[in-house]
C-alpha positions in Angstrom: -16.7 -3.6 -11.4 -13.4 -2.6 -10.2 -12.0 -4.4 -7.3 -9.0 -3.9 -5.2 -8.1 -6.8 -2.7 -5.4 -6.3 -0.2 -3.9 -9.0 1.7 -0.8 -9.8 3.9 -1.5 -8.0 6.8 -1.4 -9.1 10.4 0.3 -8.8 13.8 4.1 -8.5 13.8 6.7 -7.7 16.5 8.6 -4.5 16.2 11.5 -4.7 14.1 9.7 -7.4 12.0 8.8 -7.5 8.5 5.3 -7.7 6.4 4.8 -7.9 2.8 1.3 -6.5 1.7 -0.1 -7.6 -1.7 -3.0 -5.7 -3.8 -4.7 -7.6 -6.7 -6.6 -5.3 -9.0 -9.5 -6.6 -11.1 -12.1 -4.5 -13.5 -9.1 -1.9 -14.5 -6.3 -2.0 -17.1 -3.9 -2.4 -14.3 -0.7 -1.3 -16.2 -2.2 2.3 -17.1 -3.3 2.9 -13.4 -0.8 4.7 -10.7 -0.8 2.5 -7.9 -0.4 3.4 -3.9 -0.5 2.7 -0.4 -2.2 4.5 2.1 -2.7 3.9 5.7 -5.1 5.2 8.6 -4.0 4.8 12.2 -6.6 4.8 15.2 -7.5 8.7 15.6 -5.4 9.7 12.7 -6.0 11.0 9.1 -5.4 8.8 6.2 -1.8 9.3 4.9 0.2 8.5 1.6 2.7 5.6 2.3 4.0 4.9 -1.0 3.0 5.0 -4.6 4.2 3.5 -8.0 3.3 5.1 -11.3 3.0 3.4 -14.7 6.5 3.9 -15.7 7.8 2.3 -12.0 8.7 5.9 -10.4 8.2 5.7 -7.0 7.5 8.1 -4.1 7.7 7.3 -0.3 6.5 9.2 2.6 9.3 10.3 5.1 8.0 7.4 7.5 8.4 4.8 4.6 11.5 6.0 3.1 14.5 3.5 3.6 12.1 0.8 5.5 9.1 0.1 2.6 9.6 -0.8 -1.0 6.5 -0.9 -3.4 6.4 -2.7 -6.4 4.1 -3.8 -9.2 3.6 -6.9 -11.0 1.7 -6.0 -14.4 1.1 -9.5 -15.4 -0.3 -10.5 -12.2 -2.4 -7.1 -11.9 -0.7 -6.9 -8.4 1.1 -4.1 -6.2 3.2 -5.0 -3.3 4.5 -3.0 -0.3 7.3 -4.7 1.4 7.6 -3.4 4.9 10.5 -3.8 7.0 11.9 -2.8 10.7 8.4 -2.3 11.6 7.4 -0.3 14.5 4.4 0.5 16.8 3.5 3.6 15.0 3.3 1.6 11.6 0.1 0.0 13.4 -2.7 1.1 11.2 -5.1 -0.1 8.2 -3.5 0.1 4.9 -5.2 0.5 2.1 -4.4 0.0 -1.7 -5.5 2.7 -4.4 -5.6 3.0 -8.1 -5.8 5.9 -10.1 -5.4 6.9 -14.2 -3.8 10.1 -13.3 -2.2 10.5 -9.9 -1.6 8.9 -6.3 -3.1 12.1 -4.9 -7.1 11.5 -4.3 -7.2 8.3 -6.0 -10.3 7.1 -7.4 -10.5 3.7 -6.7 -9.7 2.0 -3.0 -9.6 -1.2 -1.6 -11.0 -2.3 1.5 -7.8 -2.1 3.9 -6.0 -4.7 5.6 -4.9 -4.4 9.3 -1.3 -4.2 10.4 -0.5 -4.5 14.0 2.9 -4.0 15.4 3.3 -5.3 18.9 6.6 -3.3 20.8 
């Protein structure tokens, strides 16, 4: 049974930072492309950042320069360091995993809420 468990969400003031973690089980973590998506109220789910098995990274325009995705294969964990947060970053953040691509990933976590107060 595949499980992706996110943690690290919460309430933060604008300009602050948060670091999200996602620990995977039930998959061979090192061979999966990992990604973070988010969904804000009333908006479509969107890709935030992705990291491949060779640690190539992709960022959305909103995330570039402020967020950093990283992975630790020894811990089966992917991270999302978020800096300079603003109210538009308020959303539920989801961790995903897929063998091939960060588009339409097969596995999803349950999500963690990030709320940025202005």
